[in-house]
N, C-alpha and C positions, 0 to 999 in steps of 0.2 A: 497724873498726866501720863497718859500712855508715850513710851518710848518710843518713837519716830527715828529707827537707825540709819535709814539711808538719810533722811536729815540732819542727824548728828554728823554720818561721815561726813555729808558736801559741808558740812559750818567748818568741821575738825582741818580738813583740807585746805579751807581759807583761811582759818586761824594760823596755822604753821605757814602760810604764805604769806600772812602779814605779819604774823610773826619776825621773820628772818629780811623780812622787807624795811622791817624797823632795829632787828639786832643782826644782821650780819648779812647785807643783800649782796646774793652771789656768792655766798658760803657754803657748804656740804654740811649735811647732815650725817653726824655719827654716833653709833650705836652697837653696842654688844649686842648679838645674836647667840642666845641660847637655845634655839631652835623649839622656845615656848611659843605661847598664843601672843601674850603680851607684845614681846619683839618683832615677832612676827607682824602683827596689827601695827606695828609704830613705821615699821620698814614700809610698810605698804601706803600709809598712809604719806609717809614722807614720800616714797616714788613717785605718787599721785600726784602730789601737791607741788614739788620741786624738780621734778624730773629724776629716772632713775642712775640717771649719768653724777646729781648729786648726793648720794645716796651710798656710804660706804659701812658695811658690816664689817664689825670686827669678833673672830671667832676667838675665843680666851679660858680654854680647857686647863685644867690643873692637874696635869700627868696624863692618866687615859681617861676622856669623855665618852662612854658608853653609847649615848645617843648621838655624839657629833654627824653625823650621817644626815641628821635632821636638818642640822644646822647649816649644812651644806647646800641641803637641798632647798632651804629658805632662799636662801643666796641665789640658787641658780633659779630658780623658779623668777622670784622680780627682777634678774640679770642687772644686780648691784654690785659695784666693787668690793671688793670683800680683802683681809689679809687676817691670818694667823699667827697668834702669838701668846705660849704655855708657859702659865702662870708658874709651873709648878719648881722651877730654879728658883726662883725669887721668893716664893711661899717657905719652901724647904729651908730657903737660907736664913730668912728673919724668923721662923719659928727654934732654929737650930740656936741662933743669937740671943733671942728671947730667954730661951731652956737653961743659959747658962746661969741667969742669976735667979730664975721660979721657973717652975712647970705651967705653961701656958695650960689658961682655964678651956673647955672645950666652946664656951662661948667668943674666946680670943681664937679659937682653931677656925670656926665656922664664918666670923666677922672679917678676916683678916682676908680671904678670898676677893669679895666680894669690893672689898676698898682697894686692893690690888687691881682688881679689875677695872676699877674706875679710873684710877691712877694713869692706867695705860689710854683708856678713852679719850684723857686730856691730852695724852701725851700724843696721839695720833689727831684728836681734832687739829691742836696748835698748831702741827706740823704740816694739814693737810687744807690748815685756812677754811677749819668747821665748828659748829658748833652741836656741844654732845644731847644728843635725846635721852632724856628718862622715859623708862618703859614703866613703871609704878602704876597699879589703878588704884581703886578708894578701898576696895574690900580689902586688900592686903597692908597699904595705909592705915586705915580704919583700928586695924588689929595688934599694930604693929612690927608686921610680918616683914621688914626690912633690914636691911643694915645702916646707921646713920653713916654718913659721907661715904657710902657703898653704893648698892642700887638703888638708894632713895634721894643719891645727887641727880645733878644736870643741869643744862642750861635751860630746854624746856620741858614740858610733861603735856602730849596731849590728852592719855588714859588716869590721869591721877584724883579728875572728878567723874568716876563711870566706875560702876561695879564690875565684877568679873562677868556676871550675866549680861550686862552691857555690852562691854567689849567682844563679848563671842558675836551678838550681835551686829556689830557695827562691821566684826570680821566678814561676817557672811554678805553685810551689804558689800564689801570690797570685794566679794567675788575669789575670796582665798578658800582652797582646799580644806574638804572637813577634817582630813588629816593632820593638819597645823592648827588649825583651832579647838579640837578638842583632846590634844595631846594631854595625858594626864601629867601635872608638874609633880618635882619632887626636888627636892634641896641636894641631890646628888652626892649625898653624905650621911644619911643614918640609914637610907634605905627603903624609906617612907615616903608615901605621898603627903603631898600639903595639906590636906584633908585630914590623912592620918594623924598628922602631927600635933595641927591645931587642935584637932577633936570635935571637927562638926564640921558640915559640906557649906560650900561658897553659897550653893543655893537657899539656906538657911541662914548662912548672914546678909546676904544681898536683901533678903527679904526683908530682914529686920532695920536694915539701915534705912530702905526706902521708905518701908511702912510703921516700923516701930512693934512689928508685932514678933514674936517668939513665944512658939507654945510651950517648949520646952524649956521651965524654970532656969534649970541646971545651965544648960547651953546659954541662955538671957544673961544668966549671971558673970559667966567666964567670957562670955563676949566684952560684958561692961565692964567687968574688971581691967581684960586686956584693953582694952579702948581708955581707960583710965588713967594704967600705967604706964602707957606707951604716948601718950599723947605731947610729950616731951617734944617727937621725933619729928613732929609736924608744925612747932614753932619755931619764930627767928631764935637764935641764940640769945640769951640773956645777957643783959650790957648794965651795967653800971652810970647811973646817969648821977652826977654830982653838982647838978645846977637845973 
C-alpha cells in the first residue's frame, strides 16, 4: 500500500486531538527537543493539533551539547514555549555515587542520560498540567535502539508505528524545513552517526520492515537478531498471575 504522507499527517493531527480530549482535555504537550527529526516532527504535529501555546519543548543537554543551536532553532521556528535544564550535575553525581560500589559499565553511562531526561520531562509535565510526548519511531523500536524507561517512555507516541522513511515524509507534509528533517542523527557520545553505530542504513531497515526484503543476508541476520533480542522492550512488564 502506497504511503500517503499528507493523509497520514492529517490523521495524526486528529489522533492527537482525540487523545488529548480523552486523556487530558486542556492539558499541554511536553517533549524533549533534541534537534533531531523525530522530536521536531512531533513538536510540529502537537502545535498543529493543539495550538503552539499548548506545546512546551524542553532542552536537556548533558554538559555542552554541540548542536544545541539546532534545538533552539526548532523552538523558534514553531514559536513554542521552552525551557532548558542541563542534566550534567545530576548525571555526574549519580555516576560518582554508583562508582563507589562498582565501576559503571558503558551501557550504564549511556542509558542514564535518557532516563534522567525522561524524569525531568515528567517533572515539567506535572508542573504545567502536561502530557509527555514520546518521539520514538518504528525503525528504532524494531531493533531496540532506545532506552527502556528513557526515550522509549511517554504518555502518547505519534510516530511509534512509522518508519524513519515515513516519518520524514510526514515531516515534509508538515512543511518542516529540510535542514531539520535531514539532520544526520547521532548519539552524542560515541562520535558515530546512528547508522554507523547500528551497522546499516535506515533505508535498508525500513524496506525490510515493510516488505520483508533485505538483499544482504548478513544485514538481514543482524536485524533479525537485534529485533528478537530487544523485543522485550516493546512488551508490557511481565507479571505473575496466581489464579
